[in-house]
N, C-alpha and C positions, 0 to 999 in steps of 0.2 A: 516309762521310766525305767532306766538299765539297773541291774543289781547293783553295780558300782556306787549309781547315785542313790539308791535307796540306802546301800549299805552307809553312806555318808553322813545318814541322818541317825541311826540307831547303834547302840553299843552292844553288837554281836559279832561273832567271828565270821557266819558266812549267812547268807538271806537264803531260807529253806524253800523248797521247790513250792511247799503250799505255803504262800505269804501268809493266809487268813491264819495261821498259827501266831504271828507277830501280834496280833489282836489279843490275843489272851495272856501276852506276858506283861509284867510289871511295869507301869510308865515311866520306872527307872532307868528301861533300855534306850529311852530318849535322850540322844546327845544334848546338852545344855543344861539340865536338869540336875540341880544339885542336891546333895543329901537334904540340905535344909528344904529345898522348893519341893522335894519326894514328901518331905512328912507334912508339909503344909497341904499338900494336893490329896495327899491320902486322909488325912481329917475332914477334908471336903468330901470322901466318899469316892475319889477317882482312884481305883487301886490298878487297873489293867489299861492297855492302851485303847481297846473298844470302848472304856469308859468315856472317854476324851471326845470321842467322835461325836456323839449326840448332846454336846453340853449345853444346858438351856440358861444357867444361872451365872453368863458370863462376867456380867456388871458386879455381883456379890463376890465373885472369885478374884476378881481385880483387886479389889480392897485388900487382900491379904498377900498377894504375891507380885511380882512384877509384871508388868502389862507384857513386856517383851518376851519374858519367859514362857507365859501362859499362850500369847499368841503363836510362839514357835511349837510348843508341845501340842496344842490343837490342830494346827495346820500339819504338823508331822502324822499325829493321830489319822487325820484325815486323808493322807497321801497314802498311807499304808492301807487303809481302807479300800482308797479308790484302785490300788495297786492289785489288792486282794480279789476284786470284781473281774478284773481282766483274766482272759484266758494265760497267755505267758507274759511272763515279763517283757517289756519291749526292748529291743536292742537302739531303738529312736524313734522319733517323730516322722512320720512321712509327709512330706510335703509334694504335692503335684502342681506344676507350673504349666499351663496351659493356653493355646489362643493359636491363631492363624500363624502363616508364616510371615515374617518381616512383622510382628507385632511388637518386638523388643524385649522377647522373654530372655534371651540370653545375654544380651546387656544389662538388663535389671539385675541377673543373676551375680553377673560379674561385679557389678558396681556393690553389691553388698558382701561378697565375698572379700574385696579390696577397695573400699571406699576412696581410700586416699591416693594411693598409685594408678589405679586403673583408668584410663582415658577413651571413652566412647569412641568408636570407629567403624569401619566397614566389616562388620560380622558375617561370618560365613553361616549357611542354614545349617541348623541342629539337623543330622541325620538321622533318624529314629530317636534312640532316647540318651540323654547325656545325665548322668549320676554326680553329684556334688554331695560331699559331707562338711558340716561345719557344726561347731558347739557353740551354743548362746545360753546364756544365763545358768548354766551348769546341767544343760541336756541336749542330746546331739539330733541334729537335724538331717534328714536325708532327702535331698532335693531331686526331683526326677523332672527333669527339661524335656518336656515333649514336643518333638519336632513338628511345626505345623503345616508342611506340606499335604496336599491330600494323599498321597500316597501312604504316608505314615500315620495320617489320622485314621484312615480305613482299617490299618493294623491294629489300633489299639482298640477301637469300636467293635471289632469283630469277636464274636463267639467267646472261647475261653479267654482270649488274649484280653477282654475288657474286664473280667475279674481279677485276673492276674497285676493288669497295670492300675486299675482304681480301686481294688478291693485294700481295707486298711488304711485308708486315706485318713490322716488327722486335719491337714490344712489344704484347702484346693484354691489356689491362685488362678484366676482367670484374666488373660490380658487383651484388651481390645484397642486399635489403633484409632484415637479419635480422629486421624487425619485421614483415613481411608472409609469415608462414609459410603462407597460404592461397595463395600465388602461387610456393612453392617449384618445385613440379611446373613450372608455367610458365616459370621461369628455367630449370630444367634442360634443358627439350625445346629452348627458345631456344640456349641455350649448345652442345647437341648437335648440332643444324646447323650452327652456326659450326664447330665441330670437324671436322665431314664435308668441309666446304669447304676448310680448311686442309689435310686429308687428299688430299682431290681435287687441291690444287694443288700438293702435295707439300711444304708448307711446316711448319715447327714453331717457331712465335715463342714466344718466353719470354712464360707466361702469369702474369698476377698477379691473385689473386683478392681482392677486398675485399669481406668481409663486413661490410658498412656499415650505419650505424644501431646499432652496438653502443654505444649511447649511457651514460654514467656513471649514468643514473638507473634503469637496467635492472636486475632482479634477475641477479647474476653466474652463477647456478645454468639459468638459464633460458638465457643468452646460451652458456654451456657445452654445454648439451644440443644448441641448435640448430646452434651451431658442429661439432659432431662429425658430426652427418647433412649437412650443407652439403658438409664436407671429405668424407666418404666416397663420395657421390654425384657428386660433380665430379671426383675421382680416377678413379673408373670412366669418367666421360665424355672426361677429356681423358688418358686413357692413352696413352703415348708422348710426352707435352708435359711440358718442366720446369714445374712449377708451384711458386709459393709462395701460402701464404696470409696474409690480415692482417685481423686485427677492427680497424674505424674507427669513426672518429665526427668529425663536424666540430665537434662540441661539446667534443673532446678532440682538439687538433691534434697533440700529442705522438705520437697513434697513427696519424695520417694520414702523416706526413712520413716515417717510417722505411721505411713501405710504400713510398710513391712513390719513395723514395731506392733502395730493392731495385732494384725495375724499371729507372728511369735507370742504375744503374750495371751493368747486365746488358747494355745495348745500347751502352754507351760505349766508343770504342776508345782514350780517353784513361786510362780507368781502370789498366790495367797501368802507364804511366807514375807515375800518381800514385800507384798501390800502392808502386812499386819505391822513390819518393822516401819516401815515409812509414816503409817498411819499413828502411831505411837509418837513418833519423833514430830512429826507436823502439829500434833496437838501440844507437845511439849515446849515448841519454840513459836507457836500460834502461826506458822506457815500458810499463805493462802493457797499455794500448791508446792509439792516437792515431789522429783521423779528422780529416777536412778537410768543410766544410759552406760553401754558398754562402750568399747574404744571406736567402735564402728558406726556409732550413731544410734545403735538401735536402741529403744528404751524399753526396759526390763519391766519397770513398776511404775505407777504414778497414782498420786493420791492429791485430790483438792481439783478446784475449778481450773479446766486447761486456759494455759496463757499462751498464745501464739507466739507474742514476743519472746517470752523467757526459751521456749522449743528453739526459736530461730537463731538466739543469742547462745545458747547451748551446743548445738548444731556447728555453729561457726567456729567454736572455740575447738570443740574436737576434731572437726575435719582440717583445722589448721594448725595443728599440732606441730607439724614440720615448720612452721614459720617462727616458732618460739613464743605464740603469743602468752601462753600459759608457761612461765620460767618455772623451772623444778624447785626454785627455791619457794616459790610463793605456796600461800595456802589456800588461798581462794580468789576469785575475779568478781568484781562486782559492778552491776550496771545501775545507773540511777535511773530511774524513771521520771517523766514530767509530774506525776502525780504523788510524789514522793516516796512512792515505793521502791525497792530494790531487788533486783535479781542477783543470784549469787551463784558460781559455780565450783566445786570443791571434786579434788581429784582423789581417787582411791587407788592407791599404789600395792599391787600384790607382787609377789614373786616372778610371775611369768606373765602377768597380766594387768590391767588398770581401767578403771571404772570412773563414772563421774556423778556427781550428786548434784542435781538443781533445783533451786527453791525462790519462792518470793515471797520476800519478808514485807509486812505493812511498812508505813512510816515510822519505824523506830530505829533510833539510833544504836540500840544495844545489839541489833543484828549485826553491824559492822564491828563492833569488838568482841563478839561471841565467840568462844573458843572455839578451834575447828570441829565442825558438827562432825567430820568425818571421822575423828578419834573416838567419839561414841559409840557410834554403831558399825564402823568397819571390820570389827571383828565378826559380828552377826551376819553381815553381809558376805565376806569373803567365805564363811563356812557352807554358805548354802550355793555359792557360783563357784566353788572347786570341789 
């Protein structure tokens, strides 16, 4: 987490070089805690920021203070504690994107950076490493696109270069082309060498495996058969790592964005705060699921039972904004389901950006006339995403 982002969470003039000092400050430095909230928390024995890190009587405290305030205070304290344990303050999260040449790495990255305007075409092979920077959910991401041609692979994997290229990785994305079964063994060998480098560095970044080019035109049985083999081999190679698999295709963007969202959520220090906000909101409106998306279709946080129909509906709304599907004067879009439930999407508009809140309500007419949910939680979300 950057110093600027940490500064947005606390009421101090500057972040000390030794972040540990913030843990000994009064809990009053946490933004969003009013004098009244401060008095209540102090009465419960929470005097310093570090006192909130290991809170155990959560349910008891919720009875005397607003749940959103408590969630925010505790999560901010834990973020400070987490940053204090790191060596330097990070300037951004490092994401490595690797795979053989022609696996589709660059196309995926460009789709993420500009999902509405970018159209897949004949991409030129990446020579060496391409660097991209983006900001998602209030934190910076540094994307390292490693060219997959053999000459470059050897450069990354050799000697001191391997430490420089793979050291301090937060998220490792490996892309394998399901339409190139003759190269599976080559892809496994490359991944195995990278895994050994991480073991040498004593690092275990979260690993996101994209079984790519699982295009709609392919035979589903062929996809399933090859996917099972790929999962079996890669689970063995990445033993000891946290791994998630996704079948993806740039011709089916609804398959790509949930995968990337999962990876980015795993490395986001803002995720616990957003989940706390959504959890409290979910309980208040009795929603089956509630999730928050940015304008590119990346999901920042979600709470409840996953619903593919809600995800598809939301992504269609977001990626079709230029078609005017979501009029500026509308407060929400509603999709009625056959079982009587409703899927709803509301837009959060800030000065320079916009986000989307999607939720599934039960068969309750009040969901349709409920005041825009955005108005209730917008200040909290904007505070943490900017």
